[in-house]
RODRENTI-906025 format. One record per residue: residue number from 1; residue in three letters; y, z, x of N, C-alpha, C, O, CB in turn. Coordinates in Angstrom, 3 decimals, decimal comma, always signed. Glycine has a CB too. Example, Ala and Ser with C-alpha at 12.3 -4.5 7.8 and 13.67 -1.06 7.14 Angstrom:
BEGIN
<node n="1" res="ALA" n_py="-5,690" n_pz="+7,800" n_px="+13,190" ca_py="-4,500" ca_pz="+7,800" ca_px="+12,300" c_py="-3,300" c_pz="+7,800" c_px="+13,200" o_py="-3,319" o_pz="+8,465" o_px="+14,236" cb_py="-4,473" cb_pz="+9,046" cb_px="+11,308"/>
<node n="2" res="SER" n_py="-2,250" n_pz="+7,080" n_px="+12,850" ca_py="-1,060" ca_pz="+7,140" ca_px="+13,670" c_py="+0,030" c_pz="+7,870" c_px="+12,900" o_py="+1,138" o_pz="+8,039" o_px="+13,409" cb_py="-0,598" cb_pz="+5,725" cb_px="+14,084"/>
// end
This chain:
BEGIN
<node n="1" res="UNK" n_py="+133,487" n_pz="+60,380" n_px="-20,354" ca_py="+133,903" ca_pz="+61,741" ca_px="-20,518" c_py="+134,372" c_pz="+61,912" c_px="-21,968" o_py="+135,045" o_pz="+61,049" o_px="-22,533" cb_py="+135,019" cb_pz="+62,115" cb_px="-19,496"/>
<node n="2" res="UNK" n_py="+134,002" n_pz="+63,027" n_px="-22,533" ca_py="+134,336" ca_pz="+63,283" ca_px="-23,922" c_py="+134,776" c_pz="+64,741" c_px="-24,073" o_py="+134,160" o_pz="+65,639" o_px="-23,500" cb_py="+133,129" cb_pz="+62,967" cb_px="-24,848"/>
<node n="3" res="UNK" n_py="+135,848" n_pz="+64,975" n_px="-24,848" ca_py="+136,258" ca_pz="+66,368" ca_px="-25,059" c_py="+135,370" c_pz="+67,050" c_px="-26,093" o_py="+134,993" o_pz="+66,451" o_px="-27,100" cb_py="+137,726" cb_pz="+66,433" cb_px="-25,503"/>
<node n="4" res="UNK" n_py="+135,045" n_pz="+68,298" n_px="-25,832" ca_py="+134,295" ca_pz="+69,134" ca_px="-26,762" c_py="+135,124" c_pz="+70,384" c_px="-27,027" o_py="+135,748" o_pz="+70,930" o_px="-26,117" cb_py="+132,873" cb_pz="+69,496" cb_px="-26,196"/>
<node n="5" res="UNK" n_py="+135,125" n_pz="+70,826" n_px="-28,259" ca_py="+135,842" ca_pz="+72,046" ca_px="-28,622" c_py="+134,815" c_pz="+73,152" c_px="-28,821" o_py="+133,901" o_pz="+73,031" o_px="-29,637" cb_py="+136,711" cb_pz="+71,841" cb_px="-29,912"/>
<node n="6" res="UNK" n_py="+134,979" n_pz="+74,225" n_px="-28,066" ca_py="+134,069" ca_pz="+75,370" ca_px="-28,178" c_py="+134,421" c_pz="+76,192" c_px="-29,409" o_py="+135,526" o_pz="+76,057" o_px="-29,935" cb_py="+134,128" cb_pz="+76,252" cb_px="-26,906"/>
<node n="7" res="UNK" n_py="+133,519" n_pz="+77,036" n_px="-29,879" ca_py="+133,796" ca_pz="+77,852" ca_px="-31,068" c_py="+135,059" c_pz="+78,707" c_px="-30,945" o_py="+135,693" o_pz="+79,018" o_px="-31,953" cb_py="+132,618" cb_pz="+78,749" cb_px="-31,347"/>
<node n="8" res="UNK" n_py="+135,432" n_pz="+79,090" n_px="-29,717" ca_py="+136,637" ca_pz="+79,898" ca_px="-29,519" c_py="+137,907" c_pz="+79,049" c_px="-29,450" o_py="+138,996" o_pz="+79,580" o_px="-29,231" cb_py="+136,504" cb_pz="+80,718" cb_px="-28,251"/>
<node n="9" res="UNK" n_py="+137,772" n_pz="+77,719" n_px="-29,637" ca_py="+138,911" ca_pz="+76,815" ca_px="-29,640" c_py="+139,214" c_pz="+76,176" c_px="-28,295" o_py="+140,062" o_pz="+75,288" o_px="-28,209" cb_py="+140,104" cb_pz="+77,540" cb_px="-30,106"/>
<node n="10" res="UNK" n_py="+138,531" n_pz="+76,617" n_px="-27,240" ca_py="+138,753" ca_pz="+76,070" ca_px="-25,902" c_py="+138,219" c_pz="+74,637" c_px="-25,829" o_py="+137,132" o_pz="+74,344" o_px="-26,327" cb_py="+138,073" cb_pz="+76,961" cb_px="-24,826"/>
<node n="11" res="UNK" n_py="+138,994" n_pz="+73,754" n_px="-25,205" ca_py="+138,560" ca_pz="+72,369" ca_px="-25,031" c_py="+137,947" c_pz="+72,199" c_px="-23,650" o_py="+138,540" o_pz="+72,606" o_px="-22,651" cb_py="+139,742" cb_pz="+71,387" cb_px="-25,228"/>
<node n="12" res="UNK" n_py="+136,779" n_pz="+71,607" n_px="-23,588" ca_py="+136,105" ca_pz="+71,304" ca_px="-22,321" c_py="+135,824" c_pz="+69,800" c_px="-22,287" o_py="+135,566" o_pz="+69,191" o_px="-23,325" cb_py="+134,770" cb_pz="+72,140" cb_px="-22,160"/>
<node n="13" res="UNK" n_py="+135,875" n_pz="+69,205" n_px="-21,092" ca_py="+135,584" ca_pz="+67,785" ca_px="-20,915" c_py="+134,178" c_pz="+67,655" c_px="-20,328" o_py="+133,887" o_pz="+68,192" o_px="-19,259" cb_py="+136,651" cb_pz="+67,094" cb_px="-19,991"/>
<node n="14" res="UNK" n_py="+133,318" n_pz="+66,938" n_px="-21,041" ca_py="+131,912" ca_pz="+66,830" ca_px="-20,658" c_py="+131,513" c_pz="+65,369" c_px="-20,474" o_py="+132,024" o_pz="+64,469" o_px="-21,140" cb_py="+131,015" cb_pz="+67,497" cb_px="-21,712"/>
<node n="15" res="UNK" n_py="+130,591" n_pz="+65,171" n_px="-19,555" ca_py="+129,927" ca_pz="+63,880" ca_px="-19,394" c_py="+128,448" c_pz="+64,130" c_px="-19,681" o_py="+127,847" o_pz="+65,047" o_px="-19,120" cb_py="+130,157" cb_pz="+63,260" cb_px="-17,940"/>
<node n="16" res="UNK" n_py="+127,877" n_pz="+63,324" n_px="-20,542" ca_py="+126,484" ca_pz="+63,501" ca_px="-20,942" c_py="+125,748" c_pz="+62,188" c_px="-20,696" o_py="+126,194" o_pz="+61,124" o_px="-21,127" cb_py="+126,371" cb_pz="+63,939" cb_px="-22,444"/>
<node n="17" res="UNK" n_py="+124,630" n_pz="+62,272" n_px="-20,005" ca_py="+123,797" ca_pz="+61,091" ca_px="-19,735" c_py="+122,357" c_pz="+61,425" c_px="-20,105" o_py="+121,882" o_pz="+62,539" o_px="-19,886" cb_py="+123,900" cb_pz="+60,646" cb_px="-18,228"/>
<node n="18" res="UNK" n_py="+121,690" n_pz="+60,455" n_px="-20,657" ca_py="+120,302" ca_pz="+60,698" ca_px="-21,020" c_py="+119,539" c_pz="+59,400" c_px="-21,219" o_py="+120,111" o_pz="+58,313" o_px="-21,287" cb_py="+120,229" cb_pz="+61,536" cb_px="-22,277"/>
<node n="19" res="UNK" n_py="+118,239" n_pz="+59,555" n_px="-21,307" ca_py="+117,385" ca_pz="+58,399" ca_px="-21,563" c_py="+116,160" c_pz="+58,838" c_px="-22,350" o_py="+115,744" o_pz="+59,996" o_px="-22,304" cb_py="+116,967" cb_pz="+57,711" cb_px="-20,239"/>
<node n="20" res="UNK" n_py="+115,605" n_pz="+57,891" n_px="-23,064" ca_py="+114,385" ca_pz="+58,133" ca_px="-23,829" c_py="+113,329" c_pz="+57,142" c_px="-23,355" o_py="+113,610" o_pz="+55,955" o_px="-23,196" cb_py="+114,637" cb_pz="+57,999" cb_px="-25,372"/>
<node n="21" res="UNK" n_py="+112,138" n_pz="+57,625" n_px="-23,137" ca_py="+111,016" ca_pz="+56,742" ca_px="-22,779" c_py="+110,125" c_pz="+56,579" c_px="-23,998" o_py="+109,879" o_pz="+57,527" o_px="-24,744" cb_py="+110,198" cb_pz="+57,311" cb_px="-21,563"/>
<node n="22" res="UNK" n_py="+109,651" n_pz="+55,363" n_px="-24,180" ca_py="+108,876" ca_pz="+55,021" ca_px="-25,364" c_py="+107,473" c_pz="+54,563" c_px="-24,983" o_py="+107,252" o_pz="+54,072" o_px="-23,877" cb_py="+109,585" cb_pz="+53,934" cb_px="-26,170"/>
<node n="23" res="UNK" n_py="+106,530" n_pz="+54,727" n_px="-25,905" ca_py="+105,180" ca_pz="+54,223" ca_px="-25,681" c_py="+105,119" c_pz="+52,747" c_px="-26,081" o_py="+106,136" o_pz="+52,162" o_px="-26,451" cb_py="+104,136" cb_pz="+55,057" cb_px="-26,479"/>
<node n="24" res="UNK" n_py="+103,948" n_pz="+52,157" n_px="-26,009" ca_py="+103,779" ca_pz="+50,727" ca_px="-26,291" c_py="+104,062" c_pz="+50,379" c_px="-27,752" o_py="+104,248" o_pz="+49,209" o_px="-28,086" cb_py="+102,371" cb_pz="+50,293" cb_px="-25,931"/>
<node n="25" res="UNK" n_py="+104,094" n_pz="+51,385" n_px="-28,617" ca_py="+104,389" ca_pz="+51,149" ca_px="-30,034" c_py="+105,819" c_pz="+51,580" c_px="-30,388" o_py="+106,158" o_pz="+51,774" o_px="-31,555" cb_py="+103,379" cb_pz="+51,902" cb_px="-30,920"/>
<node n="26" res="UNK" n_py="+106,632" n_pz="+51,722" n_px="-29,358" ca_py="+108,056" ca_pz="+52,070" ca_px="-29,511" c_py="+108,308" c_pz="+53,453" c_px="-30,101" o_py="+109,353" o_pz="+53,704" o_px="-30,701" cb_py="+108,726" cb_pz="+51,052" cb_px="-30,376"/>
<node n="27" res="UNK" n_py="+107,342" n_pz="+54,342" n_px="-29,923" ca_py="+107,544" ca_pz="+55,731" ca_px="-30,342" c_py="+108,083" c_pz="+56,518" c_px="-29,153" o_py="+107,622" o_pz="+56,327" o_px="-28,027" cb_py="+106,213" cb_pz="+56,366" cb_px="-30,879"/>
<node n="28" res="UNK" n_py="+109,039" n_pz="+57,387" n_px="-29,385" ca_py="+109,576" ca_pz="+58,168" ca_px="-28,269" c_py="+108,530" c_pz="+59,118" c_px="-27,688" o_py="+107,834" o_pz="+59,821" o_px="-28,422" cb_py="+110,799" cb_pz="+58,960" cb_px="-28,722"/>
<node n="29" res="UNK" n_py="+108,432" n_pz="+59,127" n_px="-26,370" ca_py="+107,498" ca_pz="+60,010" ca_px="-25,670" c_py="+108,221" c_pz="+61,147" c_px="-24,963" o_py="+107,763" o_pz="+62,289" o_px="-24,970" cb_py="+106,676" cb_pz="+59,217" cb_px="-24,663"/>
<node n="30" res="UNK" n_py="+109,351" n_pz="+60,824" n_px="-24,355" ca_py="+110,037" ca_pz="+61,782" ca_px="-23,501" c_py="+111,538" c_pz="+61,524" c_px="-23,554" o_py="+111,991" o_pz="+60,380" o_px="-23,502" cb_py="+109,516" cb_pz="+61,696" cb_px="-22,045"/>
<node n="31" res="UNK" n_py="+112,289" n_pz="+62,595" n_px="-23,658" ca_py="+113,745" ca_pz="+62,496" ca_px="-23,560" c_py="+114,188" c_pz="+63,393" c_px="-22,411" o_py="+113,743" o_pz="+64,535" o_px="-22,295" cb_py="+114,451" cb_pz="+62,903" cb_px="-24,911"/>
<node n="32" res="UNK" n_py="+115,063" n_pz="+62,867" n_px="-21,569" ca_py="+115,595" ca_pz="+63,669" ca_px="-20,474" c_py="+117,071" c_pz="+63,346" c_px="-20,308" o_py="+117,531" o_pz="+62,266" o_px="-20,678" cb_py="+114,814" cb_pz="+63,409" cb_px="-19,153"/>
<node n="33" res="UNK" n_py="+117,803" n_pz="+64,293" n_px="-19,748" ca_py="+119,220" ca_pz="+64,044" ca_px="-19,555" c_py="+119,903" c_pz="+65,202" c_px="-18,859" o_py="+119,284" o_pz="+66,204" o_px="-18,501" cb_py="+119,887" cb_pz="+63,774" cb_px="-20,877"/>
<node n="34" res="UNK" n_py="+121,195" n_pz="+65,030" n_px="-18,682" ca_py="+122,004" ca_pz="+66,040" ca_px="-18,015" c_py="+123,397" c_pz="+66,016" c_px="-18,623" o_py="+123,897" o_pz="+64,966" o_px="-19,026" cb_py="+122,059" cb_pz="+65,798" cb_px="-16,478"/>
<node n="35" res="UNK" n_py="+124,006" n_pz="+67,173" n_px="-18,683" ca_py="+125,409" ca_pz="+67,251" ca_px="-19,096" c_py="+126,174" c_pz="+67,956" c_px="-17,984" o_py="+125,692" o_pz="+68,921" o_px="-17,391" cb_py="+125,572" cb_pz="+68,006" cb_px="-20,474"/>
<node n="36" res="UNK" n_py="+127,370" n_pz="+67,459" n_px="-17,716" ca_py="+128,201" ca_pz="+68,009" ca_px="-16,646" c_py="+129,564" c_pz="+68,371" c_px="-17,210" o_py="+130,170" o_pz="+67,576" o_px="-17,929" cb_py="+128,342" cb_pz="+67,004" cb_px="-15,472"/>
<node n="37" res="UNK" n_py="+130,050" n_pz="+69,566" n_px="-16,890" ca_py="+131,373" ca_pz="+70,001" ca_px="-17,297" c_py="+132,373" c_pz="+69,483" c_px="-16,261" o_py="+132,369" o_pz="+69,917" o_px="-15,110" cb_py="+131,444" cb_pz="+71,565" cb_px="-17,435"/>
<node n="38" res="UNK" n_py="+133,227" n_pz="+68,552" n_px="-16,683" ca_py="+134,195" ca_pz="+67,930" ca_px="-15,786" c_py="+135,622" c_pz="+68,391" c_px="-16,082" o_py="+136,583" o_pz="+67,713" o_px="-15,718" cb_py="+134,107" cb_pz="+66,415" cb_px="-15,893"/>
<node n="39" res="UNK" n_py="+135,757" n_pz="+69,526" n_px="-16,732" ca_py="+137,069" ca_pz="+70,027" ca_px="-17,126" c_py="+137,995" c_pz="+70,201" c_px="-15,923" o_py="+139,143" o_pz="+69,759" o_px="-15,968" cb_py="+136,922" cb_pz="+71,349" cb_px="-17,863"/>
<node n="40" res="UNK" n_py="+137,527" n_pz="+70,827" n_px="-14,862" ca_py="+138,371" ca_pz="+71,046" ca_px="-13,673" c_py="+138,844" c_pz="+69,724" c_px="-13,092" o_py="+140,010" o_pz="+69,595" o_px="-12,720" cb_py="+137,604" cb_pz="+71,844" cb_px="-12,602"/>
<node n="41" res="UNK" n_py="+137,961" n_pz="+68,748" n_px="-13,009" ca_py="+138,317" ca_pz="+67,432" ca_px="-12,472" c_py="+139,350" c_pz="+66,752" c_px="-13,378" o_py="+140,316" o_pz="+66,167" o_px="-12,890" cb_py="+137,053" cb_pz="+66,540" cb_px="-12,327"/>
<node n="42" res="UNK" n_py="+139,145" n_pz="+66,829" n_px="-14,688" ca_py="+140,057" ca_pz="+66,214" ca_px="-15,643" c_py="+141,449" c_pz="+66,842" c_px="-15,538" o_py="+142,450" o_pz="+66,126" o_px="-15,532" cb_py="+139,511" cb_pz="+66,356" cb_px="-17,075"/>
<node n="43" res="UNK" n_py="+141,517" n_pz="+68,158" n_px="-15,457" ca_py="+142,806" ca_pz="+68,846" ca_px="-15,362" c_py="+143,502" c_pz="+68,542" c_px="-14,040" o_py="+144,723" o_pz="+68,390" o_px="-14,013" cb_py="+142,615" cb_pz="+70,356" cb_px="-15,514"/>
<node n="44" res="UNK" n_py="+142,754" n_pz="+68,449" n_px="-12,948" ca_py="+143,337" ca_pz="+68,119" ca_px="-11,643" c_py="+143,915" c_pz="+66,702" c_px="-11,654" o_py="+144,984" o_pz="+66,462" o_px="-11,093" cb_py="+142,276" cb_pz="+68,254" cb_px="-10,526"/>
<node n="45" res="UNK" n_py="+143,220" n_pz="+65,779" n_px="-12,283" ca_py="+143,699" ca_pz="+64,393" ca_px="-12,384" c_py="+144,969" c_pz="+64,335" c_px="-13,221" o_py="+145,915" o_pz="+63,639" o_px="-12,855" cb_py="+142,612" cb_pz="+63,478" cb_px="-12,997"/>
<node n="46" res="UNK" n_py="+145,004" n_pz="+65,051" n_px="-14,332" ca_py="+146,190" ca_pz="+65,069" ca_px="-15,183" c_py="+147,389" c_pz="+65,632" c_px="-14,416" o_py="+148,498" o_pz="+65,108" o_px="-14,522" cb_py="+145,927" cb_pz="+65,900" cb_px="-16,459"/>
<node n="47" res="UNK" n_py="+147,168" n_pz="+66,692" n_px="-13,649" ca_py="+148,240" ca_pz="+67,297" ca_px="-12,849" c_py="+148,708" c_pz="+66,325" c_px="-11,762" o_py="+149,909" o_pz="+66,181" o_px="-11,534" cb_py="+147,760" cb_pz="+68,628" cb_px="-12,210"/>
<node n="48" res="UNK" n_py="+147,774" n_pz="+65,668" n_px="-11,100" ca_py="+148,108" ca_pz="+64,701" ca_px="-10,061" c_py="+148,921" c_pz="+63,549" c_px="-10,636" o_py="+149,904" o_pz="+63,119" o_px="-10,031" cb_py="+146,836" cb_pz="+64,169" cb_px="-9,393"/>
<node n="49" res="UNK" n_py="+148,520" n_pz="+63,053" n_px="-11,789" ca_py="+149,255" ca_pz="+61,971" ca_px="-12,446" c_py="+150,672" c_pz="+62,403" c_px="-12,812" o_py="+151,616" o_pz="+61,628" o_px="-12,654" cb_py="+148,509" cb_pz="+61,510" cb_px="-13,699"/>
<node n="50" res="UNK" n_py="+150,827" n_pz="+63,618" n_px="-13,295" ca_py="+152,139" ca_pz="+64,146" ca_px="-13,655" c_py="+153,038" c_pz="+64,253" c_px="-12,430" o_py="+154,206" o_pz="+63,867" o_px="-12,475" cb_py="+151,998" cb_pz="+65,513" cb_px="-14,328"/>
<node n="51" res="UNK" n_py="+152,490" n_pz="+64,781" n_px="-11,331" ca_py="+153,283" ca_pz="+64,902" ca_px="-10,093" c_py="+153,697" c_pz="+63,535" c_px="-9,569" o_py="+154,829" o_pz="+63,364" o_px="-9,119" cb_py="+152,487" cb_pz="+65,654" cb_px="-9,012"/>
<node n="52" res="UNK" n_py="+152,801" n_pz="+62,567" n_px="-9,621" ca_py="+153,116" ca_pz="+61,215" ca_px="-9,152" c_py="+154,208" c_pz="+60,594" c_px="-10,020" o_py="+155,087" o_pz="+59,896" o_px="-9,514" cb_py="+151,852" cb_pz="+60,326" cb_px="-9,163"/>
<node n="53" res="UNK" n_py="+154,152" n_pz="+60,846" n_px="-11,316" ca_py="+155,158" ca_pz="+60,312" ca_px="-12,231" c_py="+156,525" c_pz="+60,941" c_px="-11,949" o_py="+157,541" o_pz="+60,246" o_px="-11,963" cb_py="+154,742" cb_pz="+60,564" cb_px="-13,698"/>
<node n="54" res="UNK" n_py="+156,554" n_pz="+62,236" n_px="-11,697" ca_py="+157,818" ca_pz="+62,915" ca_px="-11,430" c_py="+158,435" c_pz="+62,507" c_px="-10,092" o_py="+159,656" o_pz="+62,516" o_px="-9,935" cb_py="+157,610" cb_pz="+64,412" cb_px="-11,458"/>
<node n="55" res="UNK" n_py="+157,585" n_pz="+62,152" n_px="-9,136" ca_py="+158,081" ca_pz="+61,797" ca_px="-7,801" c_py="+158,453" c_pz="+60,324" c_px="-7,696" o_py="+159,228" o_pz="+59,942" o_px="-6,819" cb_py="+157,038" cb_pz="+62,132" cb_px="-6,751"/>
<node n="56" res="UNK" n_py="+157,920" n_pz="+59,513" n_px="-8,563" ca_py="+158,112" ca_pz="+58,083" ca_px="-8,368" c_py="+158,815" c_pz="+57,413" c_px="-9,445" o_py="+159,031" o_pz="+56,203" o_px="-9,382" cb_py="+156,867" cb_pz="+57,432" cb_px="-8,187"/>
// end
């Protein structure tokens, strides 16, 4: 997970995965991937950790 800053200054947490396929001469043929916005999950985990720290 990596933080990204949007042009408006908002921070979003993203996970990016991808792969490149190559031909027999090691030239790239195809690139594919996906990016997922994990901001809600990251914020929920931070809140959960804070609550656990305050209670314990």
